[in-house]
C-alpha positions in Angstrom: -17.4 -44.8 -16.0 -14.6 -43.4 -18.2 -11.0 -44.3 -17.6 -10.2 -40.6 -17.2 -12.8 -40.2 -14.4 -11.5 -43.3 -12.6 -7.9 -42.0 -12.9 -9.0 -38.6 -11.5 -10.8 -40.3 -8.6 -7.8 -42.6 -7.8 -5.5 -39.6 -7.8 -7.8 -37.7 -5.4 -7.9 -40.7 -3.1 -4.1 -40.8 -3.1 -4.0 -37.1 -2.3 -6.4 -37.5 0.5 -4.5 -40.4 2.0 -1.3 -38.2 1.8 -3.2 -35.4 3.6 -4.3 -37.7 6.4 -0.8 -39.1 6.8 0.7 -35.7 7.0 -2.0 -34.4 9.4 -1.2 -37.3 11.8 2.5 -38.0 11.2 4.1 -34.8 10.0 1.9 -31.8 10.8 4.9 -29.5 10.4 5.3 -30.4 6.8 1.6 -30.0 6.2 1.7 -26.6 7.7 4.6 -25.6 5.5 2.7 -26.8 2.4 -0.6 -25.1 3.5 1.1 -21.8 4.4 3.0 -21.7 1.1 -0.3 -21.6 -0.8 -0.5 -17.9 -0.4 0.1 -16.1 -3.6 1.5 -12.6 -3.1 3.0 -12.2 -6.6 -0.2 -10.9 -8.2 -0.2 -7.7 -10.4 -2.7 -6.1 -8.0 -0.5 -6.6 -5.0 2.6 -5.4 -6.7 0.8 -2.3 -8.1 -0.5 -1.4 -4.7 2.7 -2.0 -2.9 4.9 -0.1 -5.4 2.5 2.9 -5.3 2.5 3.0 -1.4 6.3 2.9 -1.4 6.5 5.6 -4.0 4.1 7.8 -2.0 6.2 7.5 1.1 9.6 8.0 -0.5 8.5 11.0 -2.6 5.7 12.6 -0.6 6.2 15.9 -2.3 4.7 14.4 -5.5 1.5 13.3 -3.7 0.5 16.3 -1.6 -2.9 16.6 -3.3 -3.8 13.0 -2.6 -6.6 13.0 0.1 -6.1 11.2 3.4 -9.0 8.9 2.7 -7.5 7.9 -0.7 -4.2 7.1 1.1 -6.0 5.1 3.7 -8.1 3.2 1.1 -4.9 2.3 -0.9 -3.2 0.8 2.2 -6.4 -0.9 3.4 -6.8 -2.6 0.0 -3.2 -3.9 0.2 -4.0 -5.3 3.6 -7.0 -7.0 2.3 -5.1 -8.6 -0.6 -2.3 -9.8 1.7 -4.7 -11.5 4.2 -7.1 -12.9 1.6 -4.3 -14.4 -0.6 -3.4 -16.8 2.2 -6.4 -18.8 1.1 -7.2 -19.4 4.8 -9.5 -16.5 5.8 -12.8 -15.0 5.3 -12.6 -11.3 5.3 -15.2 -8.7 6.4 -14.5 -5.0 5.9 -16.0 -1.7 7.2 -18.1 -3.4 9.8 -20.2 -0.9 11.8 -22.1 -1.6 15.0 -24.0 0.7 17.3 -20.8 1.7 19.1 -17.8 0.7 16.9 -16.4 0.6 13.4 -13.8 -1.9 12.3 -11.6 -1.6 9.2 -11.2 -5.3 8.7 -12.1 -8.5 10.6 -10.5 -11.8 9.5 -11.8 -15.3 10.5 -10.7 -18.7 9.5 -12.7 -20.0 6.6 -14.9 -23.1 7.2 -12.4 -25.1 4.9 -9.5 -24.1 7.0 -11.2 -24.8 10.3 -12.3 -28.3 9.2 -9.2 -29.5 7.2 -6.3 -27.6 8.8 -7.5 -27.2 12.4 -4.5 -29.3 13.7 -1.8 -27.2 12.1 -3.1 -23.7 12.3 -1.6 -21.8 15.3 -3.9 -21.1 18.1 -3.8 -17.3 17.5 -5.8 -17.8 14.3 -8.6 -19.8 15.9 -10.5 -16.6 16.7 -11.6 -13.4 14.9 -8.8 -10.9 14.5 -9.5 -7.1 14.2 -7.2 -5.4 11.7 -6.7 -1.6 11.6 -4.8 0.2 8.8 -2.8 3.5 9.3 -1.1 4.8 6.2 0.8 7.7 7.9 4.1 9.4 7.2 5.0 9.0 10.9 5.0 5.9 13.2 1.6 5.1 14.8 1.6 6.5 18.4 0.1 5.5 21.7 -3.3 7.0 20.9 -4.1 4.6 18.1 -2.9 1.7 20.1 -5.2 2.7 22.9 -8.1 3.0 20.5 -7.4 -0.5 19.0 -7.2 -1.8 22.6 -10.6 -0.3 23.3 -12.1 -1.9 20.2 -10.7 -5.3 21.2 -11.8 -5.0 24.8 -15.3 -4.0 23.9 -15.6 -6.8 21.4 -14.1 -9.4 23.7 -11.6 -10.2 21.0 -8.1 -11.1 22.1 -6.0 -10.4 18.9 -5.6 -7.2 16.9 -3.3 -6.4 14.0 -2.3 -2.8 13.3 -0.9 -2.4 9.8 1.1 0.8 9.2 3.9 1.8 6.9 6.3 3.4 9.5 5.5 1.0 12.3 4.8 2.2 15.9 6.6 4.5 18.3 9.1 3.4 20.8 11.8 0.7 21.1 10.6 -2.8 21.2 12.5 -4.0 24.3 13.0 -0.7 26.1 10.1 1.6 25.7 7.4 1.9 28.3 5.9 5.3 27.4 5.3 4.9 23.7 3.3 2.5 21.6 5.5 -0.5 22.2 5.3 0.0 25.9 1.5 0.1 25.9 1.3 -3.0 23.7 3.5 -4.9 26.2 1.5 -3.7 29.2 -1.8 -4.5 27.5 -0.7 -8.1 27.0 0.7 -8.3 30.5 -2.5 -7.1 32.1 -5.2 -8.6 29.8 -3.5 -11.1 27.5 -4.8 -9.0 24.5 -2.2 -9.2 21.8 -1.7 -6.3 19.4 0.5 -7.3 16.5 2.5 -4.6 14.6 2.9 -5.1 10.9 5.0 -2.4 9.3 6.7 -1.8 6.0 9.4 -4.3 7.1 7.0 -7.2 7.4 5.1 -6.2 4.3 8.3 -6.3 2.3 8.9 -9.8 3.7 5.5 -10.8 2.6 5.9 -9.3 -0.9 9.2 -11.2 -1.1 7.5 -14.5 -0.5 7.2 -15.1 3.2 3.8 -16.1 4.5 1.6 -13.6 6.3 0.5 -16.2 8.9 4.1 -17.2 9.7 5.0 -13.6 10.3 2.0 -12.9 12.5 2.7 -16.1 14.6 6.4 -15.0 14.9 5.4 -11.5 16.2 2.9 -13.0 18.5 5.4 -15.4 20.1 7.9 -12.6 20.3 5.4 -10.5 22.3 4.5 -13.4 24.5 8.1 -14.3 25.2 9.0 -10.7 25.9 6.2 -10.3 28.3 6.9 -13.6 30.1 10.5 -12.5 30.7 9.2 -9.2 32.1 6.9 -11.1 34.6 9.7 -13.3 35.7 12.2 -10.6 36.2 9.7 -8.1 37.8 11.7 -5.3 36.2 9.4 -2.3 36.0 10.1 1.2 34.6 8.9 4.1 36.8 6.5 5.1 34.0 4.6 1.8 34.2 2.3 3.4 36.8 1.2 6.0 34.2 0.6 3.2 31.7 -1.6 1.3 34.2 -3.5 4.5 34.9 -4.2 5.0 31.2 -5.4 1.3 30.8 -7.7 1.7 33.7 -9.0 5.0 32.4 -9.8 3.4 29.0 -11.7 0.6 30.8 -13.6 3.0 32.9 -14.6 5.2 30.0 -16.0 2.3 28.0 -17.6 0.8 31.1 -16.0 -2.7 30.9 
């Protein structure tokens, strides 16, 4: 056996020993290292992101661009962002007898085996991702449709990617998209995570997609827990309850 091969093998053994040590003694450090492996500084991601920003800031220059082309552009950016984490397998344009999904992400076999102790619970399940590249914030209708997909698929986490975010105020709204997201989690523990231009810019600037999703999930969870404890309900909660029950009835859950 050549000295080079021996040297490489010894180096790999040392790296593996370091991995085992961190996995057992310092999982936080291992998580930081693993999550930093995402590479969002590619020419493809920059080109997609810059074009999307340009189209939203100067819409008059892109009036002839078809809605499907706009959607495909944003969907491709979403695919690039999620796949560049090096943690997920990605499936796109999945069609069943009753539903169609833009994107579904699942932990790769490698991530499940080697990083299972450090990856947050939210990622240990399939996640449905929907992309909406609109000039306006996503409204309650689209949140309801994503909820319907999640409920019918028995999946507990969905991410809605949009440029302008969703309607309503995060901690005050009960009638708009934010209110529906809060009520859905309160009733069914189905989490819908909103990723807008703010979070996308953070990712482009170097933050990790997984960290941001976990942050938003914990924010939703904490916000909902506080609501349960305080029992503070807005009068329009009854209308939201009625809407959720109507969706369930219509899809025969």
